[in-house]
C-alpha positions in Angstrom: 0.0 16.5 -11.6 1.0 13.2 -13.1 -1.8 12.3 -15.2 -1.4 8.1 -14.4 -3.1 9.9 -10.5 -5.8 12.1 -12.2 -8.2 8.8 -12.0 -7.9 8.7 -8.4 -7.8 12.0 -7.6 -11.0 12.3 -9.6 -12.8 9.3 -8.5 -14.5 10.8 -5.6 -16.4 13.1 -7.2 -17.2 10.8 -10.2 -18.7 7.7 -7.1 -16.8 5.9 -8.7 -14.5 3.5 -6.6 -10.3 2.9 -6.7 -8.9 -0.9 -7.0 -5.4 -0.8 -5.6 -3.5 -4.2 -5.2 0.2 -4.4 -4.4 3.5 -5.3 -6.8 7.3 -5.9 -6.8 8.7 -6.6 -9.8 8.3 -6.2 -14.0 5.7 -9.2 -14.6 3.0 -8.9 -11.9 2.9 -5.5 -12.3 2.2 -5.9 -16.4 0.0 -8.3 -15.0 -2.1 -5.8 -12.5 -2.4 -3.4 -14.8 -3.8 -5.9 -17.7 -6.2 -6.4 -15.4 -7.2 -2.9 -15.2 -6.5 -1.6 -11.6 -6.3 1.9 -10.9 -3.1 1.9 -9.0 0.0 -0.4 -8.3 1.6 0.0 -4.8 4.9 -0.6 -3.6 4.2 -0.9 -0.5 7.2 -2.3 2.7 4.9 -5.6 2.7 7.5 -6.6 0.4 9.4 -7.0 3.9 6.8 -10.4 4.7 5.8 -12.1 1.0 8.9 -11.1 -1.0 11.9 -10.4 1.2 11.2 -12.7 4.3 10.9 -10.4 7.5 8.8 -11.0 10.5 6.9 -7.6 9.2 7.6 -4.5 7.4 10.1 -2.5 10.1 13.4 -4.2 8.4 12.6 -2.7 4.8 15.5 -0.4 3.9 15.1 2.4 1.6 17.0 0.6 -1.3 14.8 -1.7 -0.9 12.3 -0.1 -1.9 14.3 2.0 -4.9 14.8 -1.5 -6.5 11.4 -2.8 -6.1 10.0 0.7 -7.7 12.6 0.5 -10.6 11.5 -3.3 -11.1 8.1 -2.3 -11.2 7.9 1.6 -13.2 10.1 -0.8 -16.6 6.5 -1.8 -16.8 5.3 1.2 -17.8 2.0 0.2 -17.0 -0.9 2.6 -17.0 -1.3 3.0 -13.8 -0.2 5.2 -11.3 2.8 3.5 -9.0 2.6 4.5 -5.1 5.6 3.7 -3.1 5.9 3.6 0.7 8.9 5.3 2.4 10.4 2.7 4.9 10.8 3.2 8.4 13.1 5.7 10.2 13.2 7.2 6.4 10.6 10.3 6.8 12.0 10.7 10.4 12.6 14.7 9.3 10.9 16.8 7.0 14.0 17.2 5.2 14.8 13.8 5.3 11.2 12.8 4.1 12.0 15.1 1.1 14.9 13.8 0.4 13.7 10.3 0.4 10.3 11.3 -1.5 12.3 12.3 -4.3 14.6 9.5 -4.5 11.4 7.2 -4.8 10.0 9.1 -7.4 13.4 8.9 -9.5 13.2 4.7 -9.5 9.9 5.6 -10.8 6.6 6.1 -8.5 4.1 8.9 -9.4 3.3 9.8 -4.7 4.7 7.7 -2.4 2.7 6.9 1.0 3.9 7.1 4.7 2.7 6.3 7.9 0.9 9.0 10.4 -1.7 11.1 11.0 -1.3 14.7 13.8 2.7 13.4 14.2 3.8 13.6 10.6 1.4 16.6 9.1 5.7 18.4 8.8 6.3 16.2 7.0 3.7 15.1 4.0 3.5 19.5 4.4 7.2 19.2 3.3 6.9 16.7 0.5 3.9 18.1 -1.3 5.2 21.8 -0.5 8.0 20.1 -3.2 6.1 18.6 -5.7 5.8 15.3 -4.7 2.4 13.8 -4.5 1.9 12.3 -1.1 -0.6 9.6 0.0 -0.8 9.4 4.0 -1.4 5.6 5.8 -3.5 6.4 9.7 -5.4 3.3 11.3 -2.9 0.5 12.2 0.5 1.5 11.3 2.5 -1.9 10.4 5.5 0.2 10.8 4.5 0.4 14.8 4.5 -2.9 14.9 6.3 -3.9 17.6 5.3 -1.0 19.6 2.3 -2.1 18.8 2.1 -5.9 20.1 0.1 -6.8 17.3 -2.5 -6.0 14.0 -5.0 -4.1 16.4 -8.3 -3.3 15.7 -8.2 1.0 15.6 -11.3 3.6 15.8 -12.8 1.4 19.0 -14.2 3.7 20.8 -16.0 7.6 20.0 -11.9 9.1 21.7 -10.6 6.6 19.7 -12.7 7.5 16.7 -11.6 10.7 16.4 -8.3 10.9 16.9 -8.9 9.2 13.8 -10.7 11.8 12.3 -8.0 14.3 13.7 -5.4 12.1 12.3 -7.4 12.1 8.0 -8.2 16.1 8.7 -4.2 17.1 9.0 -3.5 14.1 6.1 -5.2 16.9 4.3 -5.0 19.8 5.1 -1.0 19.1 4.7 -1.6 18.2 1.0 -2.0 14.5 1.1 -4.2 13.1 -2.3 -5.6 9.9 -0.7 -5.5 8.6 2.2 -5.6 5.1 3.3 -7.1 4.1 6.4 -5.5 0.2 7.6 -7.8 -1.8 10.0 -10.9 1.5 10.9 -13.7 0.1 12.8 -16.1 0.5 9.8 -18.5 2.8 11.2 -15.2 5.1 12.3 -14.0 5.0 8.4 -17.4 5.7 7.1 -17.3 8.9 8.8 -13.8 9.9 8.5 -14.9 9.4 3.8 -17.3 11.2 4.6 -15.1 14.4 6.6 -12.5 14.8 3.7 -12.7 15.9 0.1 -9.7 13.5 -1.0 -10.5 9.8 -1.4 -9.9 7.0 1.5 -8.9 3.7 0.7 -9.6 1.2 2.9 -8.3 -2.0 4.1 -9.8 -4.1 6.2 -12.1 -1.2 7.0 -14.8 -2.2 6.0 -17.0 -1.0 2.7 -17.2 2.9 2.7 -14.4 3.5 1.9 -13.3 5.5 -1.4 -11.4 2.1 -2.3 -9.7 -1.1 -1.4 -6.3 -1.7 -1.3 -5.4 -5.1 -1.1 -1.4 -7.3 -1.0 -1.6 -8.6 -4.1 -0.1 -11.8 -2.5 -3.3 -12.2 0.0 -5.2 -12.0 -3.1 -4.2 -14.9 -5.5 -3.2 -16.9 -2.5 1.1 -16.7 -3.6 1.3 -16.5 0.2 -0.4 -19.8 2.0 1.3 -19.5 5.3 -0.2 -17.0 6.6 -3.8 -15.0 4.9 -5.4 -11.4 6.9 -8.8 -12.3 8.4 -10.2 -9.7 5.6 -8.1 -10.5 2.9 -10.4 -13.6 0.5 -8.4 -15.4 -1.8 -9.4 -15.5 -5.2 -7.4 -18.0 -6.7 -4.3 -20.1 -5.2 -1.1 -19.6 -6.9 1.0 -21.2 -4.3 -0.1 -24.1 -4.5 -0.3 -24.6 -8.3 3.5 -23.4 -8.0 4.0 -25.9 -5.2 2.1 -29.1 -7.1 3.9 -27.9 -10.9 7.4 -27.8 -9.0 6.2 -31.3 -6.9 5.7 -33.3 -10.5 8.7 -31.4 -11.9 10.6 -32.8 -9.4 9.4 -36.3 -9.9 10.1 -36.1 -14.0 13.1 -35.8 -13.3 13.8 -38.2 -10.6 12.1 -40.3 -13.6 14.3 -39.9 -15.8 12.5 -37.8 -18.2 12.6 -34.7 -19.9 11.1 -31.4 -18.3 
C-alpha cells in the first residue's frame, strides 16, 4: 500500500479526523499540501468549477488524466485520489483499465460512485491492487436521473439501503467511502457500522472525515455556494477587484 495512504487507513483507529479538499492543478495542490491536508481529491467536480459544465456528466477520462497529472507534479505529501468519470467503469474490465490509467497519471487511489450496484467493479479494481475510495448517497454523475441534489437516507428504508451500500463497498475492498448529502443520523449509523473511514460532504459532523470542493472553501466560484459549505475566504472577489484595478490602471496609461 502506498505510504501516502497510510494516514487515511489508520486515522479511524487513532480517532483522528481526515481532512480532504479537491485540487485540480499544480499550484493549488502545492498550497493544499503545504496547509497539511490529508488527501487531495482530483474530483470530476472540475467539470463545473474549472471547465464550466453544468454538472459532472460531461467530464471525460482525458480530462481526469490531464488534471491528475497536474496535481501529481506538485509531488504532494498528501494522498492523491482521482475520480473515475461517468461511463468509465460501466464494466469491471473497463473499470480496471481506466483505474490503471489514473494510477499511471500519478493517483494513489481512485474513486467511483455506487454501492451494491457497483460492488463488482470495486472488487475488480481492488483485486488488481489499486486502492479504491467508494462514493454513496447523492451521486453527482446521476444528477440528471435524480433531477437535482437531494438528501439521501431520509426514511428508515432509505437509510438501510445506504447501510447495505456501505457494507457492500467495504466487503468489495474499498479503503474508504464518501457519503454525500446523507442525512446526518444515517451517516452516523454508517460510520459506526464500518471498519473503513467515512468521508462526509454535507452529511453532518459524525463522519470520520470531511471533503469539500476547494472553490467552495475559498470563495473562488462566487456564482454558487452549496448550503453546507462555509467559505473561509473570498478569493473570487479579490481576483475580480484586482483585475478591475489592473484594467483601470492600464486604461489610464499607467504601468502594470
